[in-house]
C-alpha positions as CSV (number, residue, x, y, z in Angstrom):
1,M,-25.5,-15.1,35.4
2,N,-27.3,-13.8,32.3
3,L,-28.1,-10.2,31.6
4,S,-31.9,-9.8,31.7
5,S,-32.8,-9.9,28.0
6,A,-35.5,-11.6,26.0
7,T,-32.9,-13.2,23.9
8,S,-29.8,-13.1,26.2
9,L,-27.9,-11.3,23.5
10,V,-25.1,-10.7,26.0
11,Q,-24.3,-13.3,28.6
12,V,-22.5,-12.1,31.6
13,E,-20.5,-14.4,33.8
14,I,-18.6,-13.1,36.9
15,D,-16.2,-15.3,38.7
16,H,-14.9,-15.1,42.3
17,Q,-11.5,-13.8,41.1
18,G,-12.8,-10.4,39.9
19,V,-13.2,-11.2,36.2
20,A,-16.4,-10.5,34.2
21,L,-16.8,-12.4,31.0
22,L,-19.2,-10.8,28.4
23,N,-20.3,-13.2,25.7
24,L,-21.8,-11.8,22.5
25,N,-24.6,-14.3,21.9
26,R,-26.3,-13.9,18.6
27,P,-24.9,-17.0,16.8
28,E,-27.7,-17.3,14.2
29,K,-26.5,-13.9,12.9
30,R,-22.8,-14.6,13.5
31,N,-22.9,-12.1,16.4
32,S,-23.6,-9.2,14.0
33,L,-24.1,-5.9,15.8
34,S,-27.8,-5.2,15.6
35,Q,-29.0,-2.1,17.5
36,K,-30.5,-4.4,20.1
37,L,-27.2,-6.2,20.6
38,I,-25.4,-2.9,20.9
39,D,-27.9,-1.6,23.4
40,T,-27.7,-4.8,25.5
41,L,-23.9,-4.7,25.4
42,I,-23.8,-1.1,26.6
43,I,-26.1,-2.0,29.5
44,A,-23.8,-5.0,30.4
45,I,-20.7,-2.8,30.3
46,A,-22.3,-0.2,32.6
47,M,-23.3,-3.0,35.0
48,V,-19.8,-4.5,35.3
49,E,-18.2,-1.1,35.4
50,K,-20.3,-0.3,38.5
51,D,-19.8,-3.7,40.2
52,D,-17.0,-3.4,42.8
53,E,-16.4,-7.1,42.6
54,V,-15.3,-6.8,39.0
55,K,-11.7,-5.8,38.4
56,V,-11.2,-6.8,34.7
57,V,-13.6,-7.5,31.8
58,V,-13.2,-10.0,29.0
59,L,-15.3,-9.5,25.8
60,T,-15.7,-12.5,23.5
61,G,-18.1,-14.2,21.1
62,S,-20.4,-17.0,22.3
63,R,-18.4,-20.3,22.5
64,A,-14.6,-19.9,22.5
65,A,-14.2,-21.3,19.0
66,G,-17.1,-19.3,17.5
67,P,-17.0,-16.0,15.7
68,F,-16.3,-12.8,17.7
69,S,-18.5,-10.7,15.4
70,A,-19.3,-10.5,11.7
71,G,-19.8,-6.7,12.0
72,A,-22.8,-4.4,11.7
73,D,-26.2,-5.9,10.9
74,L,-26.5,-4.8,7.3
75,S,-30.2,-5.7,7.2
76,E,-30.8,-2.9,9.7
77,M,-28.4,-0.5,8.0
78,L,-29.8,-0.9,4.5
79,H,-32.4,1.8,4.7
80,M,-30.6,4.1,7.2
81,T,-30.2,7.6,5.8
82,T,-27.4,10.1,6.5
83,A,-29.8,12.3,8.4
84,E,-30.9,9.3,10.6
85,A,-27.3,8.2,11.2
86,H,-26.5,11.7,12.4
87,K,-29.6,12.0,14.5
88,I,-29.0,8.7,16.5
89,Q,-25.2,9.1,16.3
90,Y,-25.0,5.5,15.1
91,L,-22.2,3.5,16.8
92,R,-21.0,6.5,18.9
93,N,-22.7,5.2,22.1
94,L,-20.9,1.9,21.7
95,N,-17.6,3.5,21.3
96,D,-18.2,5.8,24.3
97,A,-19.3,2.9,26.5
98,V,-16.2,0.9,25.8
99,T,-13.6,3.6,25.8
100,S,-14.9,5.4,28.9
101,M,-14.4,2.3,31.0
102,R,-11.9,2.7,33.8
103,K,-11.5,-1.0,34.3
104,P,-9.3,-2.9,31.7
105,I,-11.3,-4.7,29.0
106,I,-9.7,-7.4,26.9
107,A,-11.1,-8.7,23.6
108,A,-10.7,-12.4,23.1
109,V,-11.1,-13.0,19.4
110,A,-11.7,-16.4,17.8
111,G,-13.2,-17.1,14.4
112,Y,-13.5,-13.8,12.8
113,A,-13.8,-10.1,13.7
114,L,-15.0,-8.2,10.6
115,G,-16.1,-4.6,10.1
116,G,-17.7,-3.3,13.2
117,G,-16.7,-6.5,15.0
118,F,-13.0,-5.7,14.3
119,E,-13.6,-2.1,15.4
120,L,-15.3,-3.3,18.6
121,A,-12.1,-5.3,19.4
122,L,-10.0,-2.2,18.6
123,M,-12.0,-0.2,21.1
124,C,-10.9,-2.6,23.9
125,D,-7.6,-2.0,25.8
126,T,-5.9,-5.1,24.3
127,I,-6.7,-8.0,22.0
128,Y,-5.9,-11.6,22.5
129,A,-6.6,-13.8,19.5
130,A,-6.6,-17.3,18.1
131,E,-3.7,-17.7,15.7
132,D,-6.1,-18.4,12.9
133,A,-8.7,-15.7,13.8
134,K,-9.6,-13.5,10.8
135,F,-9.6,-9.7,11.1
136,G,-10.7,-7.3,8.4
137,L,-12.6,-4.2,7.4
138,P,-14.6,-5.1,4.3
139,E,-16.9,-2.1,4.3
140,L,-15.8,-0.9,0.9
141,T,-17.3,-4.1,-0.6
142,V,-20.7,-3.0,0.5
143,G,-20.4,0.6,-0.6
144,T,-19.3,2.4,2.6
145,I,-16.3,2.9,4.9
146,P,-15.4,1.9,8.4
147,G,-17.4,4.1,10.8
148,A,-16.6,3.0,14.3
149,G,-12.9,4.0,14.5
150,G,-11.4,1.6,12.0
151,T,-9.7,4.1,9.8
152,Q,-8.3,5.9,12.8
153,R,-7.2,3.2,15.2
154,L,-5.9,0.8,12.5
155,T,-3.8,3.6,11.0
156,R,-2.3,4.6,14.4
157,I,-1.3,1.0,15.1
158,L,-0.3,-0.4,11.6
159,G,0.8,2.9,9.9
160,K,-0.7,4.6,6.9
161,Q,0.6,2.2,4.2
162,K,-0.6,-1.1,5.8
163,A,-4.0,0.4,7.0
164,M,-4.6,1.9,3.5
165,D,-3.9,-1.4,1.8
166,M,-6.0,-3.5,4.3
167,I,-9.0,-1.1,4.1
168,L,-9.0,-0.3,0.4
169,T,-8.5,-4.0,-0.7
170,S,-10.8,-5.4,2.0
171,A,-8.0,-7.8,2.9
172,T,-8.1,-10.0,6.0
173,M,-5.2,-10.8,8.3
174,T,-4.9,-13.6,10.9
175,G,-4.4,-13.2,14.6
176,K,-0.8,-14.5,14.1
177,E,-0.1,-11.9,11.4
178,L,-1.5,-9.0,13.4
179,H,0.5,-10.2,16.5
180,G,3.6,-9.6,14.4
181,F,2.4,-6.0,13.7
182,G,1.8,-5.4,17.4
183,L,-2.0,-5.1,17.0
184,V,-2.7,-8.3,18.8
185,A,-1.1,-8.7,22.2
186,Q,-1.0,-12.5,22.4
187,V,-2.0,-15.4,20.2
188,F,-3.0,-18.9,21.1
189,I,-4.4,-22.0,19.5
190,A,-8.2,-21.6,19.3
191,D,-8.9,-24.2,22.0
192,A,-6.6,-22.4,24.5
193,L,-7.7,-18.8,23.8
194,L,-10.5,-18.3,26.3
195,A,-8.7,-20.1,29.2
196,S,-5.5,-18.2,28.5
197,T,-7.3,-14.9,28.3
198,L,-9.1,-15.5,31.5
199,A,-5.8,-16.5,33.2
200,A,-4.3,-13.2,32.1
201,A,-7.3,-11.3,33.3
202,R,-7.2,-12.9,36.7
203,K,-3.5,-12.0,37.0
204,I,-4.5,-8.4,36.4
205,A,-7.4,-8.7,38.8
206,S,-5.0,-9.8,41.5
207,R,-3.3,-6.4,41.4
208,S,-4.5,-3.3,43.3
209,A,-7.6,-2.1,41.4
210,P,-6.9,1.6,41.8
211,V,-3.3,1.2,40.7
212,V,-4.4,-0.8,37.6
213,K,-6.8,2.1,36.8
214,L,-3.9,4.6,37.2
215,A,-1.7,2.6,34.8
216,K,-4.5,2.3,32.2
217,Q,-5.1,6.1,32.4
218,A,-1.4,6.8,31.9
219,I,-1.0,4.4,29.0
220,L,-4.1,5.7,27.2
221,N,-2.9,9.3,27.6
222,A,0.3,8.4,25.7
223,E,-1.9,8.1,22.5
224,E,-3.4,11.5,23.0
225,T,-0.6,13.9,23.9
226,H,3.0,14.7,23.2
227,L,5.8,13.1,25.3
228,E,6.5,15.9,27.8
229,A,2.8,16.3,28.7
230,G,2.6,12.5,29.0
231,L,5.6,12.4,31.3
232,M,4.0,15.1,33.5
233,L,0.8,13.2,33.8
234,E,2.6,9.9,34.5
235,R,4.5,11.5,37.3
236,S,1.3,13.0,38.8
237,L,-0.4,9.6,38.7
238,Y,2.7,7.9,40.0
239,Y,2.9,10.3,43.0
240,S,-0.8,9.8,43.6
241,S,-0.3,6.1,44.2
242,F,1.9,7.0,47.2
243,S,-1.2,7.8,49.2
244,L,-2.7,4.3,48.7
245,E,-2.5,1.6,51.3
246,D,-1.9,-0.9,48.5
247,R,1.4,1.0,47.6
248,T,2.6,0.6,51.1
249,E,1.5,-3.0,51.3
250,G,3.1,-3.9,47.9
251,M,6.5,-2.5,48.8
252,A,6.5,-3.9,52.3
253,A,5.6,-7.3,50.9
254,F,8.5,-7.1,48.5
255,V,11.0,-6.1,51.2
256,E,9.6,-8.9,53.5
257,K,9.8,-11.5,50.6
258,R,6.1,-12.4,50.8
259,Q,3.0,-12.0,48.5
260,P,1.2,-8.7,48.9
261,V,-2.4,-8.6,50.2
262,F,-4.1,-5.8,48.3
263,K,-7.3,-4.2,49.6
264,D,-8.0,-1.9,46.7
265,K,-7.4,1.1,48.9
């Protein structure tokens, strides 16, 4: 199905295996992030987050071999003042929508993810990419800096030296190169990217949804706290899984040498 929109800027497809595919669909502008596209994506994210049939979300660009996103729409940004940016909290609502999701969200990147497009992918829980996908933060070439988490997330993943070099020189790196640095989780040939990403998403969707959410919460917490506090939260979440019917079913199925039948309870 398509999200109700005059231009179908985000196409939403939900399969019978619990995976929602969100396609950025502004090909004439290389999926650049206009405010209208951002607003539509936020609505789409809220919709699939509330849909109990959806267990995992995949975010990609329209057509598997097309661009993920060329970044912010500079024609809209050109006359934006500092006061206006502060007033509307430009890009914050997109960051909040993606990072507040309790369900896993995977970015499937083919073509290129530049500027805000790269930052959008970095907001997601994990990135799958085509080997020849191009990633970069070229904001310095247009007189500004990354403003949707690029300086922070890239530095945490690649380290100061590599992030500094990549941002200050506006260099691009391929999906294959970033896989070597641990920023991209898996790489595929472009033609296999979408099918492989959906296969991984369906594998995650076959797990117990509340347990997947517990695991995501624990992993994200590792970025925000020191080890001892993280271990305490992990144990708490681990113990909380003991009250789930799915925990009992999963362990019983293992002992009985059969596939578990999870009920998301």
